[in-house]
C-alpha positions in Angstrom: 22.2 -4.4 10.6 24.8 -5.2 13.3 25.8 -8.0 15.8 27.1 -5.4 18.4 26.5 -6.0 22.0 23.1 -5.1 23.4 21.2 -6.8 20.7 18.4 -9.5 21.0 20.0 -12.1 18.8 22.8 -12.4 16.3 22.4 -9.8 13.6 19.9 -7.1 14.7 18.5 -4.0 13.1 19.5 -0.8 14.6 18.3 2.8 14.0 19.9 6.2 14.4 18.5 9.7 14.4 20.3 11.9 11.9 21.2 15.4 12.9 22.0 18.3 10.7 24.2 21.1 11.9 24.0 24.7 11.0 26.6 24.2 8.2 24.5 21.4 6.7 26.8 18.5 7.9 25.2 15.3 9.0 25.8 13.4 12.2 24.2 10.6 14.1 22.9 10.0 17.5 23.8 6.7 19.3 22.0 3.8 17.5 19.1 2.1 19.1 18.1 -1.4 18.9 14.8 -1.9 17.0 13.6 -4.4 19.4 9.9 -4.7 18.0 11.3 -6.4 14.9 14.4 -8.3 16.0 14.3 -11.9 17.3 16.9 -14.5 18.5 18.0 -15.1 14.9 19.4 -12.8 12.3 17.6 -9.9 10.9 19.5 -8.1 8.0 19.1 -5.7 5.0 16.7 -3.2 6.4 15.0 -0.7 4.0 12.5 2.1 5.3 9.7 3.1 2.8 9.0 6.7 4.0 5.7 7.2 2.0 4.3 3.9 3.3 5.8 4.2 6.8 6.9 0.6 6.4 10.2 -1.2 7.3 11.3 -4.0 5.2 14.0 -6.6 6.3 15.2 -10.2 5.9 15.1 -12.7 8.7 15.8 -16.5 9.1 13.4 -16.6 11.8 10.9 -19.7 12.0 8.6 -20.4 10.6 9.7 -19.6 7.1 9.6 -20.6 3.5 13.3 -21.3 3.6 16.4 -19.5 4.3 16.1 -15.7 4.6 12.6 -14.4 4.2 11.5 -10.8 3.5 9.2 -9.2 6.2 7.5 -5.9 6.6 6.7 -3.9 9.8 4.6 -0.7 10.0 5.7 2.3 11.9 3.0 4.0 13.9 4.9 7.0 15.0 6.1 5.3 18.2 7.3 2.0 17.2 6.6 -0.9 14.8 3.5 -3.2 14.6 2.1 -5.8 12.3 5.2 -7.8 11.5 4.4 -10.1 8.6 6.2 -12.0 6.0 5.6 -10.9 2.3 5.0 -14.7 1.5 5.1 -16.4 -1.8 6.0 -15.5 -4.4 8.3 -12.6 -3.2 9.7 -15.3 -0.8 11.2 -18.6 -1.9 12.8 -21.7 -0.3 16.1 -19.9 -0.8 17.6 -16.8 0.7 15.6 -13.6 -0.3 17.2 -10.1 0.9 17.7 -6.5 0.1 14.1 -5.7 -0.7 13.5 -2.3 -2.3 10.0 -0.7 -3.1 9.6 2.0 -5.6 8.4 5.5 -4.6 5.0 5.0 -6.1 4.8 1.6 -4.2 3.6 -0.6 -7.1 7.0 -2.1 -8.0 9.6 -3.9 -5.9 13.4 -5.2 -6.5 15.1 -7.6 -4.2 17.9 -10.1 -4.4 17.4 -13.9 -4.3 19.3 -17.2 -4.5 16.3 -18.9 -5.8 16.8 -21.3 -8.7 16.1 -19.7 -11.9 12.9 -20.8 -13.7 13.4 -23.9 -15.8 16.9 -24.4 -14.7 18.0 -27.7 -13.3 21.5 -28.1 -11.9 23.8 -29.7 -9.4 24.0 -29.6 -5.7 25.8 -26.2 -5.7 22.8 -24.6 -7.8 20.1 -26.3 -5.7 21.6 -25.0 -2.5 21.4 -21.5 -4.1 25.0 -20.4 -4.8 24.5 -16.8 -5.8 22.3 -13.7 -5.5 20.4 -12.5 -8.6 18.2 -9.4 -8.7 14.5 -9.9 -9.3 11.7 -7.3 -10.2 8.0 -7.8 -9.0 4.7 -5.8 -9.6 2.9 -5.1 -6.3 -0.9 -5.2 -6.6 -2.7 -2.7 -4.5 -6.4 -3.5 -4.7 -8.3 -0.4 -3.7 -12.4 -0.8 -3.5 -14.8 2.1 -3.2 -18.4 1.7 -1.8 -20.7 4.7 -2.6 -24.1 4.9 -0.8 -26.4 7.6 -2.1 -29.0 9.4 0.1 -31.8 11.9 -0.4 -32.2 13.2 3.1 -32.3 10.1 5.2 -33.7 7.9 2.5 -31.5 5.7 0.3 -31.6 6.5 -3.5 -31.7 3.6 -5.8 -30.5 3.3 -9.5 -28.2 6.3 -9.2 -25.5 6.8 -11.7 -21.9 7.6 -11.5 -19.1 8.9 -13.7 -15.5 8.6 -12.7 -12.8 10.8 -14.2 -9.1 10.3 -13.5 -5.9 11.7 -14.7 -5.0 8.5 -16.5 -8.3 7.5 -18.2 -12.0 8.6 -18.5 -14.5 6.4 -16.9 -18.0 5.6 -18.3 -21.3 6.0 -16.8 -22.5 3.0 -14.9 -25.5 1.8 -12.9 -25.1 1.8 -9.2 -27.4 0.0 -6.9 -27.4 2.1 -3.7 -30.2 0.4 -1.9 -27.6 -0.7 0.6 -23.9 -1.6 0.3 -22.9 -1.9 -3.4 -22.7 -5.6 -4.4 -19.8 -4.9 -6.6 -17.5 -2.1 -5.1 -15.7 0.1 -7.6 -12.1 -0.9 -8.1 -9.6 1.9 -8.1 -5.9 2.2 -9.0 -3.2 3.4 -6.5 -1.4 6.7 -7.2 -4.6 8.4 -8.8 -6.7 11.4 -8.5 -10.4 10.7 -9.1 -13.4 12.9 -9.5 -16.8 11.2 -9.1 -20.2 12.5 -10.1 -23.3 10.9 -8.8 -26.5 11.7 -10.6 -30.0 10.5 -11.2 -32.9 11.9 -13.5 -34.7 14.5 -11.6 -32.1 14.9 -8.9 -29.1 17.3 -8.5 -25.7 15.8 -9.3 -23.1 15.6 -6.5 -19.3 15.3 -6.8 -16.5 14.2 -4.5 -12.8 13.6 -5.1 -11.0 10.3 -4.1 -7.1 10.4 -3.8 -5.2 7.2 -3.8 -1.8 8.5 -3.9 -0.9 7.7 -0.2 -2.6 4.1 -0.5 0.2 1.4 0.2 -1.8 -1.6 0.9 -5.3 -3.4 0.0 -7.9 -0.7 1.2 -11.6 -0.6 1.4 -12.9 3.0 1.1 -16.6 4.2 1.5 -18.3 7.4 0.5 -21.8 8.6 1.6 -23.3 11.0 -1.0 -26.4 13.2 -0.8 -28.5 14.4 -3.7 -31.9 16.1 -3.7 -34.9 16.5 -6.1 -34.8 19.2 -8.6 -37.6 21.8 -8.2 -39.2 23.7 -11.0 -38.2 27.4 -10.9 -40.9 30.0 -11.4 -39.5 32.9 -13.2 -41.7 36.2 -13.3 -40.8 38.3 -16.3 -42.2 41.9 -16.2 -41.9 44.5 -18.7 -40.1 47.6 -17.5 
């Protein structure tokens, strides 16, 4: 963050490409203004989460909950899009800055001047005199729709079993006459193996990886099974 000439507002966010020479020493190209995320007000405390390709920063742009709020912007390979506020309860009516997201994406740390819970103080405290560090768990709901077919015909009353690295699932009834009424809720940072079966039919399996899921996601899987055919074995004496 810098208020150098050439920006859009007061404090702007800038980026610079890192160059490594043959000896392993690092140098930097000239900084470029990240114009997609900057406004006429202040943008500070940038943090880029490489796994999720997301830039987090704080801004006192309007509208806001109050003071500096934390925002996110998705990098699409060319620039930034979908600039949104993280909203309450990450943001408060006080300054919220220096957002950091864990490598797995399910935990965050940031600094805030918010009034500690249950504390009532004088004017200095009400204004938010000091920054404290806060921790937050980030929910990443992932829903999976499974539709089972035999040829082109939907198969009803199929069963699935879900296995994961963290826990073993149980066999459950799946209504696949159309879209599932209740999608299967998955966890982030997981490797699943699904087994789709029905009495008299073959079993089909497929993996689902949620390691790279960083935001609420709707997944779908189309699975094919076929009827079991009786095998006629001719045993002849030699």
